[in-house]
C-alpha positions in Angstrom: -6.6 -43.0 28.9 -7.0 -46.5 27.7 -10.1 -48.2 29.1 -10.4 -51.2 26.8 -8.4 -53.5 24.7 -10.0 -55.0 21.5 -8.4 -58.0 19.9 -8.8 -59.4 16.5 -8.9 -63.2 16.8 -7.2 -65.1 14.0 -3.6 -64.3 13.7 -3.7 -62.3 17.0 -5.1 -64.5 19.7 -4.7 -67.7 17.9 -2.3 -69.0 15.3 -4.8 -69.9 12.6 -3.8 -67.7 9.8 -0.9 -70.2 9.1 -3.3 -73.0 9.0 -5.6 -70.9 6.7 -2.8 -70.2 4.3 -2.0 -73.9 4.0 -5.7 -74.6 3.5 -6.1 -72.0 0.7 -3.1 -73.3 -1.0 -4.3 -76.9 -0.9 -7.8 -75.9 -2.1 -6.4 -73.9 -5.0 -4.2 -76.7 -6.1 -7.2 -79.2 -6.3 -8.8 -76.6 -8.7 -5.7 -76.3 -10.7 -4.8 -72.8 -9.8 -2.1 -71.2 -7.7 -3.2 -68.6 -5.2 -0.6 -65.8 -4.6 0.4 -64.8 -1.1 -0.7 -61.2 -1.7 -4.3 -62.4 -2.5 -4.5 -64.5 0.6 -3.4 -61.3 2.6 -6.3 -59.5 1.1 -8.7 -62.1 2.4 -7.5 -61.7 6.0 -10.0 -59.5 7.9 -12.3 -59.2 5.1 -15.8 -60.8 4.7 -16.2 -63.8 2.5 -18.3 -61.8 0.0 -15.6 -59.2 -0.2 -13.0 -61.8 -0.7 -15.0 -63.5 -3.4 -15.1 -60.3 -5.3 -11.2 -60.1 -5.1 -10.9 -63.7 -6.2 -13.1 -63.1 -9.2 -11.2 -60.1 -10.2 -8.0 -62.1 -10.3 -9.1 -65.5 -11.5 -12.2 -64.6 -13.5 -14.0 -68.0 -14.5 -10.8 -70.2 -13.9 -12.2 -71.3 -10.5 -15.1 -70.7 -8.1 -14.1 -68.8 -4.8 -16.7 -70.6 -2.7 -15.6 -74.1 -3.9 -12.0 -73.3 -3.1 -13.1 -71.8 0.4 -14.8 -74.9 1.2 -11.9 -77.1 0.4 -9.8 -74.8 2.5 -12.2 -75.2 5.4 -12.1 -79.0 5.1 -8.3 -78.9 5.3 -8.2 -76.6 8.2 -10.6 -78.8 10.2 -8.4 -81.9 9.5 -5.3 -79.9 10.5 -6.8 -78.8 13.8 -7.7 -82.4 14.7 -3.9 -83.0 15.1 -2.6 -79.6 15.8 -5.6 -78.0 17.9 -5.9 -74.3 17.9 -2.4 -72.9 18.7 -2.5 -69.8 21.1 -0.2 -66.8 20.2 2.7 -66.0 22.4 1.9 -63.7 25.4 -1.9 -64.0 25.0 -2.8 -65.0 28.6 -0.1 -62.8 30.1 -1.9 -59.9 28.5 -5.4 -61.2 29.3 -4.4 -61.6 33.0 -3.0 -58.0 32.9 -6.2 -56.5 31.4 -8.3 -58.2 34.1 -6.1 -57.1 37.0 -5.9 -53.5 35.7 -9.6 -53.3 35.6 -9.9 -52.7 31.9 -12.5 -53.8 29.5 -11.6 -56.6 27.0 -13.4 -57.4 23.8 -12.9 -59.3 20.4 -13.8 -58.0 17.1 -13.4 -60.8 14.6 -14.5 -61.2 11.0 -15.0 -65.0 11.8 -18.8 -65.9 12.2 -20.3 -66.4 15.6 -20.4 -70.3 15.7 -16.9 -70.7 14.8 -15.4 -67.8 16.8 -17.3 -68.9 20.0 -15.9 -72.4 19.5 -12.3 -71.2 19.2 -12.4 -68.7 22.0 -14.0 -71.3 24.2 -11.6 -74.1 23.3 -8.5 -72.1 24.2 -10.0 -70.7 27.5 -10.1 -67.1 26.6 -13.9 -66.6 26.5 -14.3 -66.0 30.3 -11.8 -63.0 30.0 -14.0 -61.2 27.5 -16.6 -58.4 28.4 -18.0 -58.5 24.7 -17.5 -59.9 21.3 -18.4 -58.5 17.8 -18.7 -61.2 15.3 -18.1 -60.9 11.5 -21.6 -62.1 10.5 -23.3 -59.6 12.5 -22.2 -56.4 10.9 -23.1 -54.8 7.6 -19.6 -53.5 6.6 -16.5 -55.7 7.2 -13.0 -54.5 7.8 -11.4 -52.3 6.5 -14.6 -50.4 7.4 -14.5 -49.5 11.1 -18.0 -50.9 12.1 -16.9 -54.1 14.0 -14.5 -52.1 16.2 -17.1 -49.5 16.8 -19.5 -52.1 17.7 -17.1 -53.8 20.0 -16.3 -50.5 21.8 -20.2 -49.9 22.1 -20.7 -53.3 23.6 -18.2 -52.5 26.4 -19.4 -48.8 26.7 -15.9 -47.3 26.0 -15.3 -44.4 23.6 -13.3 -45.4 20.6 -10.3 -43.0 21.4 -10.0 -44.8 24.8 -9.5 -48.2 23.0 -6.4 -50.1 21.8 -6.8 -52.4 18.9 -4.5 -55.4 18.4 -4.4 -56.4 14.8 -2.3 -58.5 12.4 -3.9 -57.9 9.0 -3.9 -54.8 6.6 -7.7 -54.8 6.6 -7.8 -54.8 10.3 -5.2 -52.0 10.8 -7.1 -49.9 8.3 -10.3 -50.6 10.3 -8.9 -49.8 13.6 -7.4 -46.6 12.4 -10.6 -45.5 10.8 -12.4 -46.2 14.1 -10.1 -43.5 15.8 -8.5 -46.2 17.9 -4.8 -46.8 18.8 -3.7 -49.7 16.7 -0.9 -52.0 17.9 0.3 -54.3 15.1 1.5 -57.7 16.2 2.8 -59.3 13.0 1.8 -62.7 11.9 1.8 -64.0 8.2 1.6 -60.5 6.8 4.5 -58.0 6.2 3.1 -54.5 6.0 4.4 -51.6 4.0 5.3 -48.2 5.4 1.9 -46.6 4.4 0.1 -49.2 6.5 2.6 -48.8 9.3 1.8 -45.2 9.5 -1.7 -46.1 10.5 -0.4 -48.0 13.7 0.4 -46.5 17.0 3.3 -49.0 17.1 4.4 -52.5 16.3 5.2 -55.2 18.8 6.8 -58.7 18.4 4.2 -60.4 20.7 1.1 -59.9 22.9 3.2 -59.6 26.1 4.8 -56.4 24.8 1.4 -54.7 24.7 1.3 -54.4 28.5 4.1 -51.8 28.5 2.1 -49.8 25.7 -0.8 -49.6 27.9 1.1 -48.8 31.0 2.9 -45.9 29.1 -0.3 -44.5 27.5 -2.0 -44.4 30.8 0.9 -42.9 32.6 0.8 -40.1 30.1 -2.9 -39.6 30.6 
């Protein structure tokens, strides 16, 4: 029986991963390096400190992760001044269904509290939520299950009664490790078969998650 839906935020609720990729590429270019797509994919869902380690392993002393990250942030802020924060397809259709069905609704995001709160408020999703687990408030980031377990605890629902909606490899691993049913809604990352096997299913957009919830609860 599904009693709660836990969303990742970036790349799932809001179309920010594309903006972030552009920012990373621009920041890297300013420092005379080229950031490969696979490495950017490794950053998604991970904490900045974990991403810094991966950056160092690949680039060595050719560039400083934190400097490139700051340039990325500046680029993204400027981009959002014109684009705003785009909402992913089907978000409010799904949020309305969750509310009408009497299910709990939470967010588990690797983004720090201040930035995540601003984004969720600006798109009008905050009032739908029963709880939020922020990335700067946990010890172990995705792919560890901690943030999803914290979100489930906040809304007082057992992990096995939760659906997790994720776009990143780190997030899929974390949701699976938390013993939750992971629905992968692809964004900028193409997952391989070994990651696909960790998912309950893959859907094209958020509106399709409604039928997943209905089917699971009809079987219960």
